[in-house]
Each structure stands twice: as structure tokens, then as C-alpha cells.
C-alpha positions in Angstrom: 7.5 7.8 -5.9 9.8 8.3 -8.8 12.3 6.4 -6.7 10.1 3.1 -6.9 9.2 3.6 -10.5 12.4 2.2 -12.0 12.5 -1.3 -13.3 16.0 -1.8 -11.8 15.0 -0.6 -8.2 12.0 -2.9 -8.6 14.0 -5.7 -9.6 16.6 -5.2 -6.8 14.0 -5.0 -4.0 12.4 -8.3 -5.4 15.7 -10.3 -5.2 16.4 -8.6 -1.7 13.3 -9.9 -0.6 13.9 -13.2 -1.6 17.1 -13.0 -0.3 15.8 -12.2 3.1 13.0 -14.9 3.3 15.4 -17.5 2.1 17.7 -16.6 4.8 15.0 -16.5 7.7 13.4 -20.2 6.4 17.0 -21.6 6.7 17.6 -19.7 10.0 14.1 -20.8 11.6 14.7 -24.1 10.4 17.9 -24.6 12.4 16.0 -23.6 15.7 14.3 -25.7 18.1 10.8 -25.2 18.7 10.9 -22.7 22.0 13.6 -20.1 20.1 11.7 -20.2 16.7 8.6 -18.9 18.7 10.5 -16.3 20.5 12.5 -15.0 17.4 9.1 -15.2 15.8 7.7 -13.1 18.0 10.0 -10.3 18.0 10.5 -10.2 14.1 6.4 -9.7 14.1 7.1 -6.8 16.4 9.4 -5.2 13.9 7.1 -6.1 10.7 4.0 -4.4 12.6 6.0 -1.3 13.6 7.2 -1.1 9.9 3.4 -1.6 8.5 2.6 1.7 11.1 5.0 3.4 9.8 4.5 3.0 6.2 0.6 3.6 7.3 1.5 6.9 8.7 3.8 8.2 6.0 1.0 7.4 3.7 -1.4 9.4 6.1 0.6 12.3 5.9 1.4 12.5 2.3 -1.6 12.0 1.1 -2.9 15.1 3.5 -0.9 17.8 1.6 -2.5 20.5 0.0 -4.0 20.0 -3.2 -4.1 16.2 -2.7 -7.3 14.5 -4.1 -8.6 11.6 -3.3 -10.5 9.4 -5.8 -12.9 6.5 -4.8 -12.1 3.1 -6.1 -15.0 2.1 -8.2 -16.9 4.2 -11.1 -20.9 4.8 -10.6 -23.6 4.3 -12.8 -25.7 6.7 -13.7 -28.5 7.3 -15.8 -28.8 10.7 -17.7 -31.7 12.9 -19.0 -31.2 11.2 -22.2 -31.7 7.4 -21.0 -28.0 7.1 -21.7 -25.6 5.3 -18.9 -22.8 7.2 -18.3 -19.5 6.1 -15.9 -18.1 8.9 -13.9 -15.7 8.9 -11.4 -16.2 11.0 -8.0 -13.0 13.2 -6.6 -13.0 14.1 -3.4 -10.9 17.3 -2.4 -9.4 17.6 0.9 -11.3 20.9 1.5 -14.5 18.9 1.0 -15.7 19.8 -2.6 -16.5 17.3 -4.8 -16.0 17.0 -8.6 -17.4 14.1 -11.0 -15.6 13.2 -14.2 -17.3 10.9 -17.1 
């Protein structure tokens, strides 16, 4: 994701998010409770739909050939010299495993 690695893009997205949230707050404050509830229901549908799209996109890009999945923790094991070693287990998508440490 080279696009999102730029500091300028991150700042622009942050500012855009703050502006959208501020506009939404002002909009909902000026609505009666019934209308605000209906608008919030529609907005939550689109937020959920966007979340589903991001999840599917993430799943598709993670399953590309050559991709690896690294577990988010390091296991502590005892070696034959009674030393403690940390390693990270990486599982390739073809089912083979690697241990680094």
C-alpha cells in the first residue's frame, strides 16, 4: 500500500474524516429524533457495506500466491541448551510452516 504510506495522504484523510464527522454532528443535531434515527439507519447500512468490502478486499489480497501469514505473537520455547528462544511462526498459504528466531 504505497499510496497510504505518504504522510501527506494520511494527513489529508485525517482532515477529511474530521470534517465529515463535524458535518454529520451538525446535521444530526438539527434533525428531529425520528428523522435522525432514519438517517442513522441508512448511514449505518453504508458503513457496514463499506466494512464488508474492505474485509473481502483484504481476504482476496492475502490469498495471492507467495503471500505469508504471520501470527501476531511470538512463542517462547526451551532449546536443548536450556536457553529461552523466541521465534515467530509463519504459515505459507500452501500449508508449509517456517520458524524464525
